[in-house]
C-alpha positions in Angstrom: 0.0 0.1 0.0 1.2 3.4 -0.9 2.1 5.9 1.6 0.3 9.3 1.2 3.7 11.1 1.2 4.6 9.1 -1.9 1.5 10.4 -3.8 1.2 14.0 -2.5 3.1 17.0 -3.7 6.7 16.9 -2.6 7.9 19.8 -0.4 9.6 21.4 -3.3 6.5 21.0 -5.4 4.4 22.6 -2.8 6.2 26.0 -2.9 4.9 27.3 -6.3 1.5 25.9 -5.8 1.0 27.4 -2.4 2.5 30.8 -3.4 0.2 30.8 -6.4 -2.9 30.2 -4.2 -1.9 32.7 -1.5 -1.1 35.5 -4.1 -4.7 35.1 -5.5 -6.1 35.2 -2.1 -4.2 38.3 -1.2 -5.2 39.9 -4.4 -9.0 39.0 -3.7 -8.9 40.1 -0.1 -7.1 43.4 -0.8 -9.8 44.1 -3.6 -12.9 43.1 -1.6 -11.9 44.1 2.1 -9.3 47.0 1.8 -9.7 48.3 -1.7 -8.5 51.8 -0.4 -6.1 53.1 2.3 -8.2 51.8 5.0 -10.5 48.6 5.5 -14.0 48.7 4.4 -15.0 48.0 8.0 -13.8 51.5 8.9 -17.0 52.5 7.4 -18.6 51.7 10.6 -17.4 55.2 12.0 -19.9 56.7 9.5 -22.7 54.4 10.3 -22.2 55.4 14.0 -21.7 59.1 13.2 -18.4 59.3 14.8 -16.7 60.5 11.7 -15.1 64.1 12.2 -16.4 64.1 15.6 -15.0 64.0 19.1 -16.5 60.9 19.8 -15.0 57.3 19.0 -16.7 54.0 18.2 -14.3 51.3 19.0 -16.0 48.5 16.8 -14.7 49.7 13.4 -11.3 50.1 14.6 -11.1 46.6 16.4 -12.6 45.2 13.3 -10.1 46.9 11.2 -7.2 45.7 13.1 -8.2 42.0 12.5 -9.0 42.6 8.8 -5.4 44.2 8.6 -3.8 41.1 10.3 -5.5 38.9 7.5 -4.2 41.1 4.8 -0.6 41.3 6.3 -0.4 37.5 6.5 -1.7 37.3 2.7 0.7 39.8 1.7 3.6 37.5 2.5 2.4 34.9 -0.2 6.0 34.8 -1.7 7.2 33.4 1.6 4.6 30.6 1.9 6.0 27.1 1.1 4.0 24.4 3.0 0.3 23.6 2.6 0.2 22.7 6.4 1.8 25.7 7.9 0.1 28.2 5.4 -3.4 26.9 5.7 -3.2 26.4 9.4 -1.9 29.7 10.1 -4.4 31.5 7.8 -7.3 29.8 9.2 -6.2 30.8 12.8 -5.7 34.4 11.8 -9.2 34.4 10.1 -10.6 32.9 13.1 -9.6 35.8 15.3 -11.6 38.0 13.0 -14.7 35.6 13.2 -14.6 35.8 17.0 -15.0 39.6 16.8 -17.9 39.1 14.5 -19.4 36.6 16.5 -19.1 38.9 19.7 -21.1 41.7 17.8 -23.7 38.8 16.8 -24.0 37.9 20.6 -24.6 41.6 21.6 -27.3 42.2 19.2 -28.8 38.7 19.8 -28.7 37.8 16.2 -31.0 34.9 15.4 -29.0 31.5 15.4 -30.8 30.1 12.4 -30.0 33.5 10.6 -26.5 33.2 11.4 -26.0 29.6 10.3 -28.0 30.4 6.9 -26.4 33.7 6.0 -22.8 33.5 7.5 -21.8 29.9 6.8 -18.2 30.8 6.4 -17.9 31.7 10.0 -18.8 28.2 10.9 -16.6 26.8 8.5 -13.5 28.8 10.0 -14.5 28.0 13.5 -14.7 24.4 13.1 -11.3 24.3 11.3 -9.9 26.5 14.0 -11.1 24.1 16.8 -9.3 21.2 14.8 -6.1 23.2 14.9 -6.4 24.5 18.5 -7.6 21.2 20.1 -6.2 18.4 18.0 -7.6 15.6 20.5 -6.6 12.3 19.2 -5.1 13.7 16.2 -1.8 14.1 18.1 -1.8 10.0 18.2 -1.5 9.9 14.5 1.5 9.1 12.5 2.8 12.0 9.8 -0.6 12.9 8.3 -0.6 14.4 4.9 -2.2 17.8 4.1 -4.1 18.7 0.9 -6.9 21.4 0.0 -10.2 21.1 -1.8 -9.6 21.2 -5.6 -6.1 19.7 -5.4 -5.4 17.5 -8.5 -3.8 15.0 -6.1 -7.1 14.3 -4.2 -8.3 11.7 -6.1 -5.2 9.4 -5.4 -4.9 10.7 -1.9 -8.5 9.6 -0.9 -8.0 6.2 -2.4 -5.1 5.3 -0.3 -6.1 7.4 2.9 -7.1 5.3 6.0 -9.2 8.4 7.4 -9.9 11.6 5.7 -10.3 14.9 8.0 -12.6 16.9 6.0 -15.3 19.5 6.8 -17.9 16.6 7.7 -15.1 15.1 10.0 -14.5 18.2 11.9 -18.1 19.1 12.1 -18.6 15.8 14.0 -15.6 15.5 16.1 -14.6 19.2 16.7 -17.8 20.7 18.1 -17.9 19.3 21.4 -16.6 16.2 23.4 -19.4 13.7 22.9 -17.6 11.8 20.2 -14.1 11.8 21.8 -14.0 8.2 22.6 -15.2 7.4 18.9 -12.5 9.7 17.6 -9.8 8.2 19.5 -10.7 4.7 18.3 -10.9 6.1 14.8 -7.6 7.6 14.4 -5.2 7.0 17.3 -2.1 5.1 16.3 -2.9 5.3 12.6 -1.0 6.2 9.5 -2.1 7.5 6.0 -4.3 10.3 7.7 -5.2 12.9 5.2 -6.2 16.5 6.1 -8.2 18.3 3.3 -8.4 22.0 4.1 -11.1 24.2 2.4 -10.1 25.9 -0.8 -8.4 29.2 0.2 -9.9 31.3 -2.7 -13.5 30.6 -1.9 -12.8 30.9 1.9 -11.4 34.4 1.2 -14.1 35.5 -0.9 -16.8 34.2 1.5 -15.2 36.0 4.4 -15.0 39.3 2.5 -18.8 38.9 1.9 -19.5 38.1 5.4 -17.7 41.2 6.3 -19.9 43.3 3.9 -23.0 41.7 5.2 -22.0 42.3 8.8 -21.7 46.0 7.9 -25.0 46.0 6.1 -26.7 44.4 9.0 -25.8 47.1 11.4 -26.3 49.9 8.9 -29.9 48.8 8.0 -31.1 48.0 11.5 -31.6 50.8 13.9 -32.2 48.5 16.8 -28.9 46.8 16.5 -27.1 50.1 15.8 -28.5 51.7 19.0 -27.7 48.6 21.1 -24.0 48.5 20.0 -23.9 52.4 20.1 -24.4 52.3 23.7 -21.8 49.8 24.4 -19.1 51.1 21.9 -19.1 54.6 21.6 -16.7 56.9 23.8 -18.2 60.5 24.0 -15.7 63.2 23.7 -12.8 60.7 23.2 -10.7 63.2 21.0 -11.3 66.1 23.4 -8.7 65.6 25.9 -5.6 67.6 26.5 -2.8 67.2 23.8 0.4 65.8 25.2 3.4 67.4 24.5 
């Protein structure tokens, strides 16, 4: 039986592939989330009417920080070389942004069913981040191989994999602990484990759409705006004495 490492891209072959993917993701993210000098989420200042005022709303700045972190990582596409490192790092950095969006949704008590239906990418990133942060039985596997949705190697890799860690897998085993016993039986002390990350281009575009929808959700709902404004706007923030 072939080992997955014999089928998958070699370390040298991965370099141009990963760089090409992350270059495209960078271009898409910059065009959609940061088309000008500042991230689009900075427009929340206008929504909360704190532009050119003495007041300051912190949501726009905190969201912009996370958007900038994603952009800064993607900008290093020429330094990306490994599927495992690049995808895992990107997902974790995106997860930091997802947590901020989720916190806003928690504050405004956004309906869970509406969230699931209209912000599916947040769930995708969250589940994969759980797998990365809390590997559970995965630490008992032997040299897993890493690929991504759409890789030309996937058919052969799937044919020889003993277990495939994909979106349905992380949905089942990395949303709580009730399946942990089953998970250990399934993958501990196993080889030829295949991890299939989501396609980075689709993930990037979906995340940008989620950002746009978050802005629109706040802009179009006065109740949500009022709830957030009370907890995030510092009146006369810029009126203090200037420090020499």
